[in-house]
N, C-alpha and C positions, 0 to 999 in steps of 0.2 A: 116594659120593664117591670112585670108583676112580681117576679122572683126576688125575694129579699136577699139572697145570698148574691145574685146578679147586681143589684141595688148597690149594695155595700162594697162589692169589689168594684164598681164603677166610681163609687165615691173616693175609693183609696186608691185610683189608678195612678195618680203622679207620684204617691208615695212608694208604689211597688217598683217604681222605674229602675231599671239597670244602669240608666245614665245618671240619676241621682246617687246611686250606690256607688259611683267613681269620684262623686266630689270630695273635696277636701273636708276635715272635720268641722271645721268652722261654717261650712254651707251647708252640712248635711243636719246641723243641729236645727236648722230652720224647718225641717220635716220630721225628724225623730231622734231620740237619744242616741247618742254615739256609744254608749257604755251601759252595761247593765243596770247599774245604780242611777245612770241619768234616766234611762228608761223607766224604771221603778218610781223615782221622783215625779216624772212627767206623768205617770198614771195615777198617783195618789193625789197630786195637785189638780188633774183634770177632774178625777172623781169628787173632790171636796168642790171644785168650782161649780160642777153639774148639781150637786146637792144643794149648794146655796141658791143658785138660781132657781131651781126647781121649788125649792121652799118658799122662796119670794112669789114665784109665780102662782104657788097652790093656795097660799094665804092672802092673794091680792095685793102684796106688797110691791108689785112692779108697776110703773108708771102705765096707764092706758093711755095710748097715743091713737086712738080709733078716729079722731077728726083729721089728725094729718095724714093717717095710712089709709083709711077705708076708700076704695076705689079710685086710689091715686096710681100714678105710674111712679114705681118704685126704681131709683137708682142704686144698684148693690155696689157699694164701694168697701174696699180693704185698706187702701193707702192712697198716698197722693198720685201715683200714677194712674190709678183707676179713676181717681176723682178728675184730673185733668182731661182724661179721656171721654168722659161723660157729662161734664158741665155744659157743654154747649146745648145740650137737648133742652135745658131750660128755657132757651130763647124761642122755642116754637112749640113746647108743650108746657103750660104754667100748672100742670096737674102733677108736676113731679115733686118727690119726696126722697131725699138721701136716707139710706138706711146701711148699717154697718153690724157685724157680730162682734167686733172688737170695741176699742177704746179711741178708735180713729176721730179726730177732730180737726176742724178747718175754720180759722177765725173768721167770724162773720157769716157762717154757714150753719144751719138747723140740721144736724146729721144724726138721726134717731138710732140709739143701739139697740137692736134686736137679738137678745141672747136666747140661744136654743136650750130650753129647759129639757133635757134630755136624761135626768137622772133615772127616772122608773122605766122609760124606754130603754135605757142602758142596761138595767138589771134584765128587763125581759128578754134583751138580746144576748146574754152572756153564753146561752148555748150555741149561738152562731159564732161569738167570738171564741169560744173553745175548739170548734168545728175547724174555724181558721188555723188555730194553732197546730191542728193537727194535720190539716191538709194542704195549707197555701204554702207553696215554695217561696224560701227564703223571708218568712214572715218574721224570724228572729230579729232581724234588723228594724222592722217597723211595728212591732206588736203593741208598742205605747201608744203609737197614732190609731192604729186599728181599734185600740178599746176606747181611747178619746172619741172616735167616730160613732161608735154604737149609740143608735138611738136617735141620732142626728135627722136623719129622714122623717121619722115619726114627728119629732118635736117641729121640724119645718113645715109638714103638714097642719100642724096645730094652728101656728102662726099665720098661715096664708088663709087658711079656714076663717080665722078669726078677723082678719083684717081684710080679705078679699080685695086684694090690689086689683087695678084695671090690667096691669101687665108689669113685667119686672125687666129691667136691663141690667146685663152684667158686663164687666169689662175685665173678668177674671174667671175662668172655666175650671179651675183645677183645685182649688183649695177644699178643705172637708167641707166648710160653712157653706160655701158658693155651690159646691157640687150638690151637697143635701137639698139646697133651696131650688137648684134647677131642675132636679128630678121631681121634687114633690110638686113644685109648678106644673110640670108637665103631666104628672098623675090627675091634678085637679083641673086640666085644660085652662090654665091661666096663661096667657101669652107671653113668651120669654124672647129677648132679643140678647145678641151677642155684639158688641163692638170691640174688636182686637185693640189691645192698648201697647203691645210691643211684638216683636218678631216671634214666630211660633217654632217651638222645639219638636223634634219628631217624637218625644215622650208624651206630649199632651194628650189629653182623653178625647174621645171621638164627640164631634158636634151634637148637642141634644137641644137644640133651640129652635123656637117657631121661625126665626129669621136669623141669620148670621151675617154681619156686615164685615167682611174680611179686606184686607189691605191690598192683596194681591195674589198672584197665582201660587206663589211659594205658600203662601199658608194654607191654601186649599189642597194643594198636592199633599202637604204634611197631615191636613186632616183627614184626607181619604185614605192616605195610608195607615192611619191610628184607628180605623174602624168606619161602619157605614155612616154616613151623614144624614141626620135628620132634620127635617125643615128646610126652608129655602135660604139660598146664598147668594149675597151680592159683593162684586169685588168693587170696593168705592174709594180705594187710595186711604190716606192717612187723615182722617178728620181732624185731629190734633194739630197738623202740620198747616193747615189751610192758611193762617194768618202770615206764615212764614215761606211758604212754598215759592213765592216770586222774589223773594230776596236771596238770589243766589250769590256764591261767592265767586267773583270774578278775578281775584288777585291772580297776578301772573308768577308772583314768588311767594314762597313759604316763609312768612315772618312770624307765625304764631301756630304753635303745636300744643294740642292738648292730650294729656294722658288721662285715659278713662279707666278706672278699675272696680273690680266687684269682689264679691267673698271668696270667689275661686283663685284670686290672686294673691301671690306672696309679697307681702309688704316691703321685706328687705330687697327683692330683686327690682322693686319699683324704684326704690332708693337708688340702687345700683345703675339701673338704666337711665335715670333721670340724670345722675352725675355724668355717665359717659355722653349722653346726648347734649349737655351743656357746654362740655367740653369741645365736642364736635362741631356744634352750631352755636357760638358764643353771643351772635347777634339775633337769635331768635327769642322771643318770648315764650316760656313755657307755662302751662297751666295743669294743675292736678285737679282731676275730678272723680271723687270716689261714688260708689253707689249710694244712694240715700240712706240705706240701711246699715253700711259700713262705717262703724264708730271706731275702727282701729287707729291707734296714734301712727302717725307717721312723720318722719323727720325729712322736712323739705328743706332744700336751699333756700336763701332768703331771697333769691331772684326768682323764685317759681310761685306764679300765684295760686290760689286754690279757690276753686268755684264750690259755692254753698249749693250742694245738689238739692238739699231740702227746700230750697227756696227760688233757685236758678232753674227754669225748665230746659231740658236739652237743648231745644232750637235757638234760645238766647245764647246758650254757651256754644253751640256750633257757629253761628254768625260771628263769633269772634276769633275763630279758628280757621287756618288755611289746611291744616293736617289735623287727623287725631290718631293714635295708637291705643289699641285696645284688644282684648283677648275675647272671650265668650260673651259679648253683650250686643243687643241689638240695635245700639248706636251707630254701627258700621253702616247699615242701609239708610238710615236717617241722615247720615252726612253725605252719602252719595247723591241722596235726594236734592241736597242744598249745595251740589257742586264742591263739597269739601273731601278733600283726600283722606283716605283711611288704610291703615297697614293694620293686619291682623298679627299680633303678638301676645304668646301666652307668658305671663309673666309668672314661670316655675313649673317645676316638672309635677308639682302637686294639682296643677290645674286640670281636673280630672278628664275632659273630654277634648278631643281635636276636633276644632272647627264645627261647633255644636249647632250652628244655625246654618252651616252650609255655606257661608259667604266666600270662602276659599274655593271650594268645589265647584260653585256657581260662577267663579270669575269676576264676583264682586270687587274683592280686594287681594292685595298680594299677601303673603304669608312672610314675615321675618323669623328667621331660626333662632338668632341670637343677636346681641347688640351691634357686632360688627355687620351682620347682614341688614340688621335695621337702619343703621347709618347710611349704607350703600343704596337701599331702596328710596330713602328720604333725599339723598342727591339726586338720584334719577328722576323722582317725582318733581323737583324743582324745576327741572327742564321742559316738562309738558304737562298737560292737563286734558285727556282725551277720554270721551265716552262715558263719564261718570254717570250722567242722567240715563242713557241707554242701559246700561248694566242694571240700575235701579229699578227699571219698570217691572222685572221679575216680581219685585217686592211691593210696588206702588203701582197699581193698574191703571190710574188716570194720567200719569206721567206723559206729557207730550200730546195729549188730547184736550179737546175742548172743555173736558170737565175737571181739568187739572185746577186744584185750588178750592173746588166746589163740593168736597167729599161731605161736609156737614149738610148742605142743601140736598144732596142725594139720600143721605139717611132721612132727613126731615120728610122729605116728600114720600119715600118708601114706607117709613114708619108709619105716617099718617094714613096712607092707604091701607096698610095692613090692620091697623087698629079700627078702621072705619069698618072693615070687612070682618072684624072679630076673629082675627088670625088665630089659631092654636094648632098644635102638633097632632098630626092624624094617628 
């Protein structure tokens, strides 16, 4: 992929998504500004930040991390979900170093911040940006992000050339910085690995790794539909679930229900649904679990517990539930794997896309259209618990096989073999 236009369109893949364009405003803000003034503000702030980072780099004011980074196995993380998905690699490869383009920190871990000093490259790429403004469909909704991304690829090339990592492992394949690093590593023949950290959406970019470790056939089918797959692929189950995979929920009654939300959901409707459910099931313990980045206030009844999603991982949470209710979130297939009932329920008409991950279409979960429908489904599920694990096999390839619970070992063995053979993209 030598054409710079193609490279930057690839970097911008998720931001060009028609699915993202349907998200409610609060969710779209994670991708680009939702008004001209917000976009202008984003653009000016990104320009200022890139100038400061580039000046620090130019005058040698950035800390040199050569000892920690040179010829090491980089684990590229941008948040807690990525970190939790990759941390097991430390157990078999002692040459790992966590790197991040953001201010992400974990107590007790040394995570090195690698900022992309792209200011001068950004200026050089302005003609390409202007070309995008005139030629790219719907760029009006994401032009601030397109501007921010200019020069990131070249800056990523500089960082990789400077520190020469042995390889880089990613658990996010679609943010600007991650995508720039992936494509730069590919250009320089640095081995790259991808470990899926959540369910895949249909609008994710094509695989561009030396080797991709996917959880199941669902992910591979979606990636094939998004474009040609480069590098090898292994279906290895869910590594982050290994410690929990044999701790299935065997309760015959529904005594604990979790309500899981994300930024696509309407808080007021969550509150209304909880009120209706508490009235319908007065003996059930309800727990509310927001997405880790959702800081919106919510009025919860005193009887409702709250899961600290920043501290409690989803599997510890799921072990305490007999059923979960959620909209467009990957926790549905994680619940099914642990034999926990799940119901798909969109909290609000603003929740952009129906069945974003295909859970309803693939028969993994039932969909409730309103509170009355939701109550009926729960009453029915109280009476039976059938085939949850079988349904989840499409998402978790090792379920029911001798490899179940050994996903981390599969990754360790395969990754070691590939590194020994100096794997790289052809």
